[in-house]
gemmi code that builds the backbone of each chain (N, CA, C; Angstrom):
import gemmi

chains = {
    "A": [
        ("MET", (214.275, 78.249, 122.327), (214.447, 79.375, 121.412), (215.605, 79.128, 120.444)),
        ("ALA", (216.697, 78.576, 120.971), (217.921, 78.471, 120.171), (217.722, 77.647, 118.903)),
        ("SER", (216.876, 76.626, 118.976), (216.754, 75.749, 117.824), (215.643, 76.168, 116.859)),
        ("ARG", (215.017, 77.279, 117.142), (213.936, 77.695, 116.248), (214.496, 78.099, 114.890)),
        ("PRO", (213.780, 77.790, 113.818), (214.295, 78.144, 112.495), (214.318, 79.660, 112.299)),
        ("LEU", (215.355, 80.149, 111.638), (215.467, 81.568, 111.353), (215.009, 81.822, 109.924)),
        ("SER", (214.345, 82.965, 109.728), (213.995, 83.298, 108.357), (215.258, 83.762, 107.630)),
        ("PRO", (215.330, 83.522, 106.322), (216.529, 83.912, 105.578), (216.760, 85.421, 105.681)),
        ("HIS", (217.980, 85.837, 105.836), (218.271, 87.259, 105.954), (219.381, 87.640, 104.976)),
        ("LEU", (219.875, 88.865, 105.119), (220.818, 89.450, 104.166), (221.934, 88.500, 103.711)),
        ("THR", (222.454, 87.722, 104.667), (223.653, 86.942, 104.378), (223.426, 85.789, 103.412)),
        ("VAL", (222.177, 85.340, 103.249), (221.973, 84.157, 102.414), (221.508, 84.490, 101.000)),
        ("TRP", (221.124, 85.742, 100.755), (220.635, 86.090, 99.421), (221.773, 86.519, 98.508)),
        ("LYS", (221.630, 86.186, 97.229), (222.556, 86.730, 96.220), (222.190, 88.205, 96.041)),
        ("TRP", (223.209, 89.060, 96.084), (222.942, 90.491, 96.015), (222.384, 90.891, 94.658)),
        ("GLY", (221.387, 91.777, 94.696), (220.854, 92.332, 93.458), (220.585, 93.809, 93.665)),
        ("PRO", (220.406, 94.563, 92.582), (220.197, 96.013, 92.707), (218.953, 96.379, 93.516)),
        ("HIS", (217.914, 95.530, 93.457), (216.695, 95.826, 94.211), (216.952, 95.837, 95.717)),
        ("MET", (217.917, 94.996, 96.158), (218.260, 94.999, 97.587), (218.966, 96.292, 97.961)),
        ("LEU", (219.876, 96.703, 97.054), (220.612, 97.947, 97.293), (219.630, 99.119, 97.403)),
        ("VAL", (218.651, 99.176, 96.490), (217.688, 100.277, 96.492), (216.896, 100.290, 97.792)),
        ("SER", (216.453, 99.112, 98.211), (215.666, 99.014, 99.436), (216.470, 99.474, 100.649)),
        ("ILE", (217.714, 99.005, 100.733), (218.561, 99.353, 101.868), (218.903, 100.844, 101.849)),
        ("LEU", (219.235, 101.357, 100.652), (219.552, 102.785, 100.536), (218.334, 103.646, 100.879)),
        ("HIS", (217.145, 103.181, 100.503), (215.931, 103.958, 100.814), (215.789, 104.139, 102.319)),
        ("ARG", (216.037, 103.055, 103.051), (215.935, 103.126, 104.514), (217.068, 103.973, 105.099)),
        ("ILE", (218.299, 103.750, 104.624), (219.433, 104.495, 105.185), (219.298, 105.989, 104.901)),
        ("THR", (218.939, 106.339, 103.664), (218.831, 107.767, 103.332), (217.648, 108.401, 104.075)),
        ("GLY", (216.540, 107.683, 104.180), (215.373, 108.232, 104.869), (215.642, 108.466, 106.340)),
        ("ASP", (216.098, 107.430, 107.025), (216.356, 107.575, 108.454), (217.588, 108.443, 108.697)),
        ("GLY", (218.541, 108.397, 107.783), (219.711, 109.274, 107.873), (219.303, 110.743, 107.819)),
        ("MET", (218.382, 111.059, 106.910), (217.908, 112.444, 106.826), (217.176, 112.858, 108.097)),
        ("ALA", (216.435, 111.918, 108.699), (215.734, 112.237, 109.944), (216.739, 112.657, 111.019)),
        ("PHE", (217.913, 112.005, 111.033), (218.905, 112.291, 112.068), (219.842, 113.447, 111.718)),
        ("VAL", (220.086, 113.675, 110.436), (221.064, 114.697, 110.045), (220.407, 115.898, 109.359)),
        ("ALA", (219.587, 115.637, 108.337), (219.043, 116.745, 107.546), (218.061, 117.600, 108.351)),
        ("LEU", (217.239, 116.972, 109.185), (216.258, 117.760, 109.936), (216.919, 118.677, 110.971)),
        ("PRO", (217.924, 118.191, 111.731), (218.640, 119.136, 112.598), (219.302, 120.278, 111.824)),
        ("VAL", (219.865, 119.975, 110.645), (220.482, 121.037, 109.842), (219.417, 122.019, 109.366)),
        ("LEU", (218.261, 121.503, 108.954), (217.151, 122.378, 108.537), (216.754, 123.315, 109.668)),
        ("LEU", (216.642, 122.748, 110.903), (216.262, 123.569, 112.056), (217.340, 124.599, 112.380)),
        ("TRP", (218.589, 124.187, 112.235), (219.697, 125.119, 112.491), (219.637, 126.287, 111.503)),
        ("TRP", (219.414, 125.950, 110.241), (219.331, 126.965, 109.187), (218.185, 127.938, 109.470)),
        ("LEU", (216.989, 127.403, 109.760), (215.824, 128.255, 110.042), (216.036, 129.054, 111.329)),
        ("GLY", (216.625, 128.391, 112.336), (216.881, 129.070, 113.604), (217.869, 130.214, 113.448)),
        ("ALA", (218.904, 129.992, 112.622), (219.897, 131.033, 112.364), (219.264, 132.201, 111.624)),
        ("LEU", (218.366, 131.892, 110.675), (217.662, 132.955, 109.950), (216.806, 133.784, 110.903)),
        ("ALA", (216.127, 133.075, 111.838), (215.256, 133.768, 112.780), (216.064, 134.586, 113.777)),
        ("ALA", (217.281, 134.117, 114.110), (218.077, 134.780, 115.142), (218.796, 136.027, 114.624)),
        ("GLY", (219.049, 136.076, 113.307), (219.669, 137.277, 112.771), (220.993, 137.040, 112.072)),
        ("PRO", (221.565, 138.119, 111.519), (222.758, 138.018, 110.667), (223.952, 137.334, 111.327)),
        ("GLU", (224.177, 137.574, 112.625), (225.347, 136.985, 113.276), (225.240, 135.472, 113.377)),
        ("ALA", (224.051, 135.005, 113.802), (223.822, 133.563, 113.897), (223.904, 132.933, 112.513)),
        ("TYR", (223.384, 133.639, 111.505), (223.421, 133.109, 110.148), (224.862, 133.024, 109.651)),
        ("ALA", (225.671, 134.007, 110.022), (227.080, 133.994, 109.617), (227.799, 132.792, 110.216)),
        ("SER", (227.484, 132.464, 111.463), (228.166, 131.310, 112.075), (227.665, 130.004, 111.457)),
        ("PHE", (226.371, 129.959, 111.067), (225.881, 128.790, 110.326), (226.621, 128.665, 108.995)),
        ("GLN", (226.730, 129.788, 108.285), (227.401, 129.768, 106.976), (228.864, 129.366, 107.094)),
        ("HIS", (229.486, 129.831, 108.181), (230.889, 129.506, 108.404), (231.083, 127.994, 108.473)),
        ("GLN", (230.191, 127.314, 109.208), (230.278, 125.852, 109.312), (229.844, 125.179, 108.003)),
        ("ALA", (228.761, 125.702, 107.416), (228.181, 125.056, 106.232), (229.122, 125.117, 105.030)),
        ("THR", (229.965, 126.177, 104.976), (230.845, 126.319, 103.815), (232.272, 125.844, 104.114)),
        ("SER", (232.464, 125.182, 105.276), (233.751, 124.529, 105.523), (233.773, 123.213, 104.745)),
        ("TRP", (234.931, 122.541, 104.711), (234.990, 121.296, 103.927), (234.035, 120.249, 104.484)),
        ("TYR", (233.972, 120.148, 105.843), (233.057, 119.152, 106.409), (231.607, 119.574, 106.242)),
        ("GLY", (231.382, 120.899, 106.217), (230.025, 121.387, 105.953), (229.543, 120.938, 104.579)),
        ("TYR", (230.429, 121.077, 103.586), (230.052, 120.644, 102.233), (229.841, 119.138, 102.160)),
        ("VAL", (230.671, 118.384, 102.907), (230.484, 116.921, 102.930), (229.071, 116.593, 103.426)),
        ("VAL", (228.665, 117.269, 104.522), (227.330, 117.020, 105.083), (226.235, 117.467, 104.114)),
        ("LEU", (226.405, 118.663, 103.526), (225.359, 119.192, 102.639), (225.225, 118.362, 101.362)),
        ("VAL", (226.375, 117.966, 100.787), (226.308, 117.107, 99.595), (225.666, 115.766, 99.976)),
        ("GLY", (226.028, 115.252, 101.146), (225.436, 114.010, 101.626), (223.924, 114.117, 101.793)),
        ("ILE", (223.485, 115.230, 102.376), (222.043, 115.439, 102.565), (221.337, 115.522, 101.214)),
        ("SER", (221.935, 116.274, 100.274), (221.274, 116.431, 98.975), (221.212, 115.082, 98.248)),
        ("TRP", (222.292, 114.298, 98.328), (222.260, 112.973, 97.699), (221.211, 112.091, 98.382)),
        ("ALA", (221.179, 112.139, 99.722), (220.185, 111.336, 100.452), (218.779, 111.707, 99.995)),
        ("PHE", (218.533, 113.015, 99.828), (217.208, 113.434, 99.389), (216.881, 112.912, 97.991)),
        ("PHE", (217.780, 113.152, 97.035), (217.471, 112.764, 95.655), (217.390, 111.244, 95.507)),
        ("ASN", (218.244, 110.536, 96.251), (218.168, 109.070, 96.212), (216.831, 108.585, 96.791)),
        ("HIS", (216.469, 109.166, 97.935), (215.217, 108.779, 98.599), (214.016, 109.156, 97.727)),
        ("MET", (214.138, 110.274, 97.017), (213.061, 110.726, 96.139), (212.853, 109.762, 94.969)),
        ("THR", (213.951, 109.386, 94.305), (213.792, 108.508, 93.136), (213.340, 107.107, 93.561)),
        ("SER", (213.901, 106.583, 94.647), (213.451, 105.249, 95.077), (212.047, 105.330, 95.663)),
        ("GLY", (211.679, 106.489, 96.208), (210.315, 106.687, 96.692), (209.314, 106.686, 95.540)),
        ("ILE", (209.688, 107.334, 94.436), (208.815, 107.329, 93.253), (208.681, 105.903, 92.722)),
        ("ARG", (209.795, 105.146, 92.784), (209.735, 103.730, 92.386), (208.742, 102.965, 93.267)),
        ("HIS", (208.709, 103.315, 94.563), (207.739, 102.678, 95.459), (206.306, 102.975, 95.025)),
        ("PHE", (206.059, 104.204, 94.575), (204.710, 104.553, 94.113), (204.312, 103.705, 92.905)),
        ("VAL", (205.270, 103.518, 91.999), (204.992, 102.689, 90.821), (204.660, 101.264, 91.268)),
        ("MET", (205.441, 100.748, 92.219), (205.209, 99.380, 92.684), (203.934, 99.277, 93.519)),
        ("ASP", (203.537, 100.400, 94.157), (202.270, 100.413, 94.917), (201.068, 100.114, 94.025)),
        ("VAL", (201.144, 100.546, 92.756), (200.014, 100.279, 91.860), (200.154, 98.913, 91.187)),
        ("GLY", (201.189, 98.163, 91.579), (201.309, 96.783, 91.102), (202.143, 96.627, 89.851)),
        ("ALA", (202.854, 97.704, 89.456), (203.670, 97.632, 88.239), (205.140, 97.431, 88.594)),
        ("GLY", (205.919, 96.949, 87.640), (207.365, 96.908, 87.779), (207.919, 95.750, 88.586)),
        ("TYR", (207.153, 94.677, 88.714), (207.651, 93.543, 89.497), (208.356, 92.492, 88.636)),
        ("GLU", (208.222, 92.568, 87.305), (208.906, 91.603, 86.445), (210.404, 91.753, 86.662)),
        ("ILE", (211.126, 90.603, 86.652), (212.502, 90.619, 87.147), (213.404, 91.607, 86.407)),
        ("HIS", (213.274, 91.662, 85.058), (214.176, 92.549, 84.313), (213.786, 94.013, 84.473)),
        ("THR", (212.469, 94.273, 84.458), (211.991, 95.642, 84.678), (212.424, 96.125, 86.061)),
        ("ASN", (212.244, 95.253, 87.045), (212.568, 95.603, 88.421), (214.051, 95.946, 88.551)),
        ("LYS", (214.881, 95.105, 87.929), (216.327, 95.304, 87.983), (216.717, 96.612, 87.292)),
        ("ARG", (216.129, 96.842, 86.109), (216.475, 98.037, 85.331), (216.139, 99.297, 86.115)),
        ("TRP", (214.941, 99.334, 86.711), (214.541, 100.548, 87.426), (215.258, 100.697, 88.762)),
        ("SER", (215.681, 99.574, 89.346), (216.496, 99.669, 90.562), (217.804, 100.389, 90.269)),
        ("VAL", (218.456, 99.975, 89.178), (219.706, 100.631, 88.778), (219.429, 102.080, 88.394)),
        ("ALA", (218.337, 102.288, 87.639), (218.029, 103.635, 87.145), (217.785, 104.613, 88.289)),
        ("THR", (217.004, 104.222, 89.303), (216.714, 105.162, 90.386), (217.986, 105.557, 91.128)),
        ("THR", (218.882, 104.579, 91.320), (220.138, 104.875, 92.018), (220.990, 105.850, 91.204)),
        ("VAL", (221.091, 105.583, 89.891), (221.905, 106.448, 89.021), (221.273, 107.836, 88.898)),
        ("ILE", (219.950, 107.884, 88.709), (219.270, 109.178, 88.566), (219.432, 110.005, 89.841)),
        ("GLY", (219.399, 109.345, 91.001), (219.605, 110.050, 92.264), (220.957, 110.751, 92.308)),
        ("ILE", (221.994, 110.060, 91.826), (223.334, 110.652, 91.802), (223.400, 111.792, 90.780)),
        ("LEU", (222.793, 111.575, 89.599), (222.807, 112.608, 88.556), (222.072, 113.872, 89.012)),
        ("LEU", (220.938, 113.698, 89.688), (220.189, 114.859, 90.183), (220.995, 115.635, 91.225)),
        ("THR", (221.725, 114.892, 92.079), (222.581, 115.548, 93.069), (223.638, 116.402, 92.373)),
        ("ALA", (224.279, 115.810, 91.353), (225.301, 116.551, 90.602), (224.683, 117.758, 89.904)),
        ("ALA", (223.503, 117.560, 89.297), (222.833, 118.653, 88.580), (222.452, 119.773, 89.548)),
        ("PHE", (221.996, 119.400, 90.750), (221.608, 120.396, 91.749), (222.797, 121.286, 92.111)),
        ("TRP", (223.946, 120.651, 92.408), (225.108, 121.441, 92.818), (225.663, 122.261, 91.675)),
        ("ALA", (225.611, 121.706, 90.465), (226.035, 122.474, 89.296), (225.157, 123.712, 89.155)),
        ("ALA", (223.842, 123.537, 89.356), (222.899, 124.659, 89.241), (223.136, 125.686, 90.349)),
        ("VAL", (223.400, 125.209, 91.569), (223.647, 126.136, 92.677), (224.914, 126.953, 92.420)),
        ("ILE", (225.935, 126.273, 91.913), (227.218, 126.942, 91.734), (227.219, 127.870, 90.517)),
        ("TRP", (226.636, 127.402, 89.413), (226.791, 128.173, 88.175), (225.581, 129.005, 87.777)),
        ("TYR", (224.410, 128.698, 88.380), (223.244, 129.447, 87.914), (223.194, 130.821, 88.558)),
    ],
    "B": [
        ("MET", (192.551, 91.181, 128.885), (192.815, 90.736, 127.510), (191.907, 89.566, 127.164)),
        ("GLY", (192.507, 88.446, 126.755), (191.731, 87.370, 126.173), (190.887, 86.614, 127.191)),
        ("ASP", (189.712, 86.177, 126.763), (188.906, 85.325, 127.625), (188.811, 83.925, 127.001)),
        ("GLY", (189.701, 83.663, 126.039), (189.727, 82.340, 125.447), (188.899, 82.208, 124.181)),
        ("THR", (187.957, 83.134, 123.965), (187.212, 83.097, 122.712), (188.065, 83.691, 121.603)),
        ("GLU", (187.686, 83.458, 120.352), (188.479, 83.993, 119.237), (188.531, 85.512, 119.287)),
        ("LEU", (187.398, 86.134, 119.587), (187.379, 87.601, 119.666), (188.249, 88.079, 120.818)),
        ("GLY", (188.161, 87.398, 121.947), (188.935, 87.781, 123.119), (190.432, 87.724, 122.865)),
        ("ARG", (190.857, 86.761, 122.063), (192.294, 86.609, 121.829), (192.868, 87.708, 120.935)),
        ("VAL", (192.054, 88.275, 120.056), (192.584, 89.293, 119.148), (192.282, 90.713, 119.614)),
        ("ARG", (191.375, 90.848, 120.563), (190.973, 92.184, 121.001), (192.155, 92.938, 121.609)),
        ("GLY", (192.328, 94.161, 121.214), (193.391, 94.985, 121.782), (194.752, 94.778, 121.157)),
        ("LEU", (194.833, 93.914, 120.147), (196.146, 93.637, 119.556), (196.477, 94.545, 118.380)),
        ("GLY", (195.548, 95.333, 117.938), (195.848, 96.218, 116.817), (194.600, 96.532, 116.031)),
        ("PRO", (194.750, 97.378, 115.041), (193.585, 97.875, 114.343), (192.997, 96.868, 113.355)),
        ("ALA", (191.693, 96.905, 113.210), (191.036, 96.192, 112.133), (190.477, 97.230, 111.175)),
        ("ARG", (190.736, 97.059, 109.923), (190.285, 97.951, 108.842), (190.990, 99.302, 108.818)),
        ("GLU", (191.502, 99.772, 109.958), (192.203, 101.057, 109.947), (193.719, 100.865, 109.888)),
        ("GLY", (194.148, 99.635, 109.631), (195.570, 99.326, 109.636), (196.360, 100.041, 108.563)),
        ("GLU", (195.667, 100.486, 107.515), (196.391, 101.141, 106.421), (196.607, 102.626, 106.664)),
        ("GLU", (196.111, 103.125, 107.816), (196.172, 104.557, 108.084), (197.600, 105.119, 107.999)),
        ("GLY", (198.518, 104.500, 108.729), (199.892, 104.988, 108.710), (200.520, 104.853, 107.334)),
        ("TRP", (200.185, 103.772, 106.670), (200.698, 103.532, 105.317), (200.239, 104.633, 104.377)),
        ("MET", (198.958, 104.990, 104.455), (198.425, 106.055, 103.594), (199.059, 107.396, 103.939)),
        ("GLN", (199.214, 107.679, 105.243), (199.814, 108.953, 105.650), (201.241, 109.075, 105.128)),
        ("GLN", (201.951, 107.935, 105.127), (203.309, 107.961, 104.603), (203.304, 108.359, 103.124)),
        ("ARG", (202.338, 107.833, 102.373), (202.228, 108.186, 100.946), (201.807, 109.630, 100.752)),
        ("PHE", (200.805, 110.077, 101.543), (200.355, 111.466, 101.401), (201.492, 112.439, 101.697)),
        ("THR", (202.213, 112.173, 102.809), (203.305, 113.088, 103.146), (204.449, 112.967, 102.148)),
        ("ALA", (204.602, 111.776, 101.533), (205.647, 111.617, 100.516), (205.362, 112.531, 99.332)),
        ("VAL", (204.099, 112.573, 98.890), (203.743, 113.464, 97.779), (203.942, 114.917, 98.203)),
        ("GLY", (203.565, 115.230, 99.443), (203.772, 116.573, 99.967), (205.250, 116.950, 99.961)),
        ("ASN", (206.091, 116.011, 100.381), (207.536, 116.270, 100.381), (208.056, 116.521, 98.982)),
        ("LEU", (207.541, 115.750, 98.028), (207.954, 115.911, 96.635), (207.712, 117.352, 96.178)),
        ("LEU", (206.531, 117.883, 96.527), (206.182, 119.251, 96.126), (206.955, 120.283, 96.945)),
        ("LEU", (206.977, 120.112, 98.283), (207.508, 121.151, 99.157), (209.034, 121.194, 99.148)),
        ("VAL", (209.686, 120.034, 99.208), (211.145, 120.036, 99.120), (211.558, 120.430, 97.701)),
        ("GLY", (210.729, 120.036, 96.717), (210.967, 120.495, 95.346), (210.965, 122.015, 95.272)),
        ("PHE", (210.005, 122.624, 95.963), (209.928, 124.084, 96.026), (211.201, 124.673, 96.649)),
        ("LEU", (211.673, 124.055, 97.737), (212.885, 124.535, 98.411), (214.106, 124.388, 97.505)),
        ("VAL", (214.215, 123.232, 96.834), (215.355, 122.972, 95.949), (215.397, 124.006, 94.822)),
        ("VAL", (214.232, 124.236, 94.187), (214.172, 125.210, 93.086), (214.468, 126.619, 93.607)),
        ("SER", (213.949, 126.940, 94.802), (214.203, 128.261, 95.377), (215.689, 128.484, 95.641)),
        ("ILE", (216.350, 127.456, 96.197), (217.785, 127.576, 96.486), (218.555, 127.842, 95.189)),
        ("ILE", (218.134, 127.153, 94.115), (218.814, 127.340, 92.835), (218.539, 128.732, 92.273)),
        ("LEU", (217.291, 129.198, 92.371), (216.901, 130.449, 91.717), (217.311, 131.702, 92.493)),
        ("LEU", (217.475, 131.594, 93.827), (217.906, 132.770, 94.585), (219.277, 133.221, 94.084)),
        ("PRO", (219.440, 134.543, 93.947), (220.718, 135.043, 93.397), (221.928, 134.652, 94.257)),
        ("ASP", (221.754, 134.611, 95.567), (222.805, 134.103, 96.453), (222.125, 133.598, 97.720)),
        ("LEU", (222.910, 133.045, 98.650), (222.319, 132.482, 99.862), (222.753, 133.275, 101.100)),
        ("SER", (222.960, 134.588, 100.898), (223.336, 135.460, 102.009), (222.145, 135.667, 102.949)),
        ("TYR", (222.430, 136.212, 104.138), (221.360, 136.424, 105.115), (220.269, 137.323, 104.546)),
        ("SER", (220.678, 138.445, 103.935), (219.669, 139.401, 103.459), (218.783, 138.786, 102.377)),
        ("THR", (219.390, 138.048, 101.443), (218.607, 137.446, 100.360), (217.639, 136.397, 100.887)),
        ("VAL", (218.154, 135.490, 101.716), (217.331, 134.368, 102.167), (216.246, 134.832, 103.142)),
        ("SER", (216.599, 135.754, 104.065), (215.589, 136.212, 105.021), (214.515, 137.041, 104.316)),
        ("GLU", (214.905, 137.797, 103.311), (213.940, 138.562, 102.510), (212.976, 137.610, 101.785)),
        ("TRP", (213.555, 136.555, 101.223), (212.747, 135.532, 100.529), (211.742, 134.882, 101.481)),
        ("LEU", (212.214, 134.533, 102.690), (211.371, 133.812, 103.639), (210.288, 134.702, 104.263)),
        ("ARG", (210.400, 136.018, 104.058), (209.366, 136.910, 104.587), (208.148, 136.973, 103.683)),
        ("HIS", (208.304, 136.553, 102.426), (207.159, 136.594, 101.510), (206.172, 135.480, 101.846)),
        ("PRO", (204.882, 135.735, 101.599), (203.848, 134.763, 102.017), (204.044, 133.362, 101.446)),
        ("VAL", (204.276, 133.239, 100.155), (204.333, 131.897, 99.567), (205.527, 131.086, 100.101)),
        ("PRO", (206.749, 131.638, 100.094), (207.853, 130.869, 100.695), (207.636, 130.579, 102.181)),
        ("ALA", (207.105, 131.545, 102.935), (206.901, 131.328, 104.374), (205.907, 130.193, 104.609)),
        ("VAL", (204.789, 130.211, 103.886), (203.780, 129.159, 104.063), (204.313, 127.820, 103.556)),
        ("ALA", (205.007, 127.847, 102.421), (205.554, 126.599, 101.879), (206.553, 125.982, 102.856)),
        ("MET", (207.408, 126.808, 103.446), (208.397, 126.281, 104.383), (207.733, 125.794, 105.669)),
        ("ALA", (206.666, 126.475, 106.114), (205.934, 126.015, 107.302), (205.290, 124.655, 107.023)),
        ("LEU", (204.673, 124.525, 105.846), (204.081, 123.238, 105.475), (205.166, 122.173, 105.344)),
        ("LEU", (206.319, 122.574, 104.794), (207.431, 121.630, 104.644), (207.852, 121.084, 106.003)),
        ("VAL", (208.015, 121.983, 106.989), (208.429, 121.552, 108.324), (207.417, 120.554, 108.899)),
        ("ALA", (206.130, 120.913, 108.853), (205.102, 120.038, 109.417), (205.089, 118.692, 108.700)),
        ("ASN", (205.163, 118.744, 107.368), (205.045, 117.537, 106.548), (206.256, 116.615, 106.686)),
        ("VAL", (207.445, 117.216, 106.637), (208.664, 116.419, 106.622), (208.897, 115.776, 108.001)),
        ("PHE", (208.528, 116.492, 109.073), (208.701, 115.905, 110.409), (207.704, 114.762, 110.642)),
        ("TRP", (206.495, 114.900, 110.105), (205.524, 113.808, 110.244), (205.988, 112.579, 109.449)),
        ("HIS", (206.487, 112.818, 108.244), (206.990, 111.726, 107.398), (208.166, 111.024, 108.089)),
        ("ALA", (209.053, 111.815, 108.693), (210.208, 111.249, 109.405), (209.751, 110.442, 110.612)),
        ("ARG", (208.732, 110.942, 111.295), (208.189, 110.228, 112.451), (207.681, 108.845, 112.034)),
        ("LEU", (206.954, 108.793, 110.924), (206.440, 107.507, 110.447), (207.584, 106.572, 110.059)),
        ("GLY", (208.590, 107.123, 109.376), (209.724, 106.308, 108.944), (210.514, 105.760, 110.115)),
        ("LEU", (210.727, 106.602, 111.135), (211.482, 106.154, 112.310), (210.701, 105.103, 113.088)),
        ("ARG", (209.362, 105.264, 113.128), (208.543, 104.253, 113.808), (208.653, 102.898, 113.107)),
        ("GLU", (208.757, 102.942, 111.775), (208.912, 101.699, 111.024), (210.267, 101.056, 111.329)),
        ("LEU", (211.301, 101.904, 111.409), (212.643, 101.416, 111.744), (212.648, 100.753, 113.122)),
        ("ILE", (212.030, 101.434, 114.084), (211.970, 100.902, 115.449), (211.196, 99.588, 115.471)),
        ("GLY", (210.064, 99.570, 114.749), (209.248, 98.362, 114.702), (210.007, 97.159, 114.166)),
        ("ASP", (210.955, 97.417, 113.251), (211.714, 96.322, 112.651), (212.870, 95.835, 113.519)),
        ("TYR", (213.484, 96.739, 114.285), (214.733, 96.377, 114.954), (214.673, 96.370, 116.474)),
        ("VAL", (213.682, 97.023, 117.063), (213.595, 97.038, 118.537), (212.444, 96.122, 118.946)),
        ("HIS", (212.780, 95.015, 119.585), (211.762, 93.997, 119.820), (211.255, 93.966, 121.257)),
        ("GLU", (212.041, 94.492, 122.179), (211.636, 94.434, 123.585), (210.637, 95.570, 123.869)),
        ("ASP", (209.523, 95.242, 124.507), (208.425, 96.197, 124.653), (208.836, 97.503, 125.334)),
        ("GLY", (209.620, 97.399, 126.415), (210.031, 98.597, 127.138), (210.905, 99.499, 126.289)),
        ("ASN", (211.864, 98.894, 125.595), (212.748, 99.665, 124.724), (211.966, 100.306, 123.587)),
        ("LYS", (211.006, 99.529, 123.059), (210.194, 100.045, 121.954), (209.393, 101.259, 122.412)),
        ("PHE", (208.843, 101.157, 123.607), (208.082, 102.288, 124.159), (208.982, 103.508, 124.296)),
        ("ALA", (210.199, 103.297, 124.837), (211.136, 104.412, 125.032), (211.498, 105.050, 123.693)),
        ("CYS", (211.703, 104.225, 122.666), (212.061, 104.742, 121.340), (210.901, 105.537, 120.738)),
        ("PHE", (209.696, 104.987, 120.818), (208.529, 105.705, 120.292), (208.350, 107.037, 121.012)),
        ("LEU", (208.579, 107.012, 122.329), (208.469, 108.233, 123.121), (209.483, 109.279, 122.641)),
        ("ALA", (210.736, 108.835, 122.456), (211.786, 109.759, 122.010), (211.444, 110.337, 120.634)),
        ("VAL", (210.956, 109.482, 119.741), (210.600, 109.947, 118.395), (209.449, 110.948, 118.461)),
        ("ASN", (208.459, 110.675, 119.301), (207.334, 111.603, 119.430), (207.786, 112.957, 119.974)),
        ("PHE", (208.668, 112.938, 120.966), (209.178, 114.192, 121.517), (209.974, 114.956, 120.465)),
        ("ALA", (210.840, 114.234, 119.749), (211.662, 114.889, 118.720), (210.774, 115.475, 117.628)),
        ("TRP", (209.734, 114.712, 117.260), (208.800, 115.201, 116.241), (208.104, 116.477, 116.706)),
        ("ALA", (207.567, 116.448, 117.941), (206.824, 117.604, 118.450), (207.746, 118.815, 118.588)),
        ("GLY", (208.925, 118.595, 119.166), (209.866, 119.695, 119.355), (210.361, 120.251, 118.029)),
        ("GLY", (210.715, 119.372, 117.120), (211.231, 119.802, 115.815), (210.194, 120.598, 115.043)),
        ("THR", (208.968, 120.097, 115.038), (207.897, 120.798, 114.324), (207.641, 122.165, 114.951)),
        ("ALA", (207.550, 122.207, 116.277), (207.242, 123.462, 116.965), (208.337, 124.503, 116.744)),
        ("PHE", (209.606, 124.083, 116.905), (210.705, 125.029, 116.702), (210.766, 125.503, 115.256)),
        ("GLY", (210.615, 124.575, 114.324), (210.674, 124.940, 112.907), (209.614, 125.977, 112.549)),
        ("LEU", (208.383, 125.734, 113.005), (207.290, 126.670, 112.709), (207.531, 128.012, 113.395)),
        ("PHE", (208.014, 127.949, 114.647), (208.270, 129.192, 115.390), (209.327, 130.048, 114.679)),
        ("PHE", (210.409, 129.414, 114.222), (211.476, 130.160, 113.536), (210.938, 130.882, 112.303)),
        ("ILE", (210.107, 130.167, 111.539), (209.575, 130.756, 110.315), (208.626, 131.913, 110.638)),
        ("LEU", (207.738, 131.676, 111.624), (206.788, 132.733, 112.005), (207.524, 133.959, 112.549)),
        ("LYS", (208.551, 133.716, 113.368), (209.310, 134.823, 113.957), (209.910, 135.694, 112.860)),
        ("LEU", (210.473, 135.029, 111.857), (211.102, 135.786, 110.778), (210.046, 136.459, 109.901)),
        ("ALA", (209.012, 135.694, 109.537), (208.027, 136.209, 108.580), (207.147, 137.297, 109.178)),
        ("LEU", (206.842, 137.186, 110.477), (205.943, 138.153, 111.101), (206.684, 139.171, 111.947)),
        ("GLY", (207.989, 139.008, 112.074), (208.759, 139.830, 113.001), (209.044, 141.231, 112.512)),
        ("GLY", (208.646, 141.543, 111.288), (208.926, 142.870, 110.758), (210.389, 143.037, 110.404)),
        ("VAL", (210.778, 144.271, 110.158), (212.157, 144.548, 109.745), (213.050, 144.595, 110.986)),
        ("PRO", (214.142, 143.829, 111.009), (215.014, 143.839, 112.196), (215.716, 145.182, 112.350)),
        ("ALA", (216.012, 145.516, 113.600), (216.654, 146.798, 113.880), (218.058, 146.840, 113.315)),
    ],
}
model = gemmi.Model(1)
for chain_id, residues in chains.items():
    chain = gemmi.Chain(chain_id)
    for i, (resn, *xyz) in enumerate(residues, 1):
        res = gemmi.Residue()
        res.name, res.seqid = resn, gemmi.SeqId(i, " ")
        for name, pos in zip(("N", "CA", "C"), xyz):
            atom = gemmi.Atom()
            atom.name, atom.element = name, gemmi.Element(name[0])
            atom.pos, atom.b_iso = gemmi.Position(*pos), 0.0
            res.add_atom(atom)
        chain.add_residue(res)
    model.add_chain(chain)
structure = gemmi.Structure()
structure.add_model(model)
structure.setup_entities()
């Protein structure tokens, strides 16, 4: 086993934006499964349980660490959404040319951050 | 398992022709998430505030209640598929893989059931005392 050839992995490739997008897609997706879904259930459970339970949810959610988690969840969602849409484009066989691929890799990451900022701006000021 | 023939060696090792099933479900639920989480995001923005009375009143209406129920079912199924892919990539020992798939299935079933129950309880529970 020891002498069997290994397939090239993260350490041997020159980093490019497409790698970042792929890795972020997995981290944000699986991250949401572990963090966002329990928070969603807590929120729904607190709503079902009544005003007191909801108040204790709000107390945690509006603390500094609560905002860190909520902003993180919203960024994970918007990032996963934009890179997911990029996956749909690539599913139909488009966007594989090196420059196009690079441009949209950067774009999805940036748009994900901008949407997160726009969401919180809308929540706060709308 | 195998009896040494070509068919015998591949029998039981996985799907033929139906291999794209999980892949397609991931795409279908992805589109569903786009619509349903989009609905939640827009609702959060449009609600005048996020107090108990406002949000619980909103969730009692048919369209938000059904949308959130569909969201719970859809998002947990999508997460289940994603976690199975993660496990498939990083957990190589058969026993561990089985344990991980089992845990994911339990979490999926429990999460979906609780999520739907919470929404139904609120939406059908009438006005609280």
